C-alpha positions, 0 to 999 in steps of 0.5 A, a space after each residue: 528532472 533532478 528535482 523530480 527524482 529527489 521528490 520521488 526518492 523522498 516519497 519512497 523514504 516516506 513510504 518506508 518510514 515505520 508507522 507512528 501508530 502501532 502496526 496491526 498484524 494479520 492475525 490481529 486484523 483477521 480477529 477483528 469484525 469486518 467493519 473494523 477491518 475495513 475502517 483500519 485499512 482506510 485509516 492506514 491508507 489515509 495516513 500513507 496518502 497524507 504522509 506522501 502528500 508532504 513530498 509528492 502530491 501527485 503520488 499521493 493522489 495516485 495512491 488515494 485513487 488506487 485504493 478509493 476510486 472504483 473504476 467504471 464497470 468494477 465493483 471495487 477499487 483496484 487497491 482493495 482487490 490487490 489488498 484482498 489478494 495479497 492478504 489471502 496469499 499471506 494467509 495461504 503461506 501461513 497455512 503452509 507454515 511459510 509465514 507467521 501471521 503475527 509478524 506480517 503487518 497490514 501496513 507492510 502489505 499496503 506499502 508493498 502494494 503501493 511499491 509494486 502497483 502505484 509507484 512504477 506507474 507514477 514514475 513512468 508518467 513523470 518520465 522517471 526510470 522505473 525499477 523492476 519489481 522483485 519477484 
């Protein structure tokens, strides 16, 4: 149990560690063609999956599956739907003057989704106490 908590902590720290490659702002992302946007998201998710796999393979698989496996009867993986929703929400905030698209990063959106949607489910599967999401 103690070892599991340590691994979960290390996975969380890994997720919070800044990306070594240059991050992409939402404004830059929006200016790219759709194909490049899609490729960028998958590369960023793959990097997160690879980094987390070093400390928590089960969490790494859960992240991968959330973003890249389409459930039966659905059109897209739930992670991509969550990403589209969060991206739209940030763009709406920017339209209202409440967010700066040059300061919000795509990687930050992805990490927020993982912290909100994947990590609590994974922790509950492992019997670890879950931390309530901030609102």
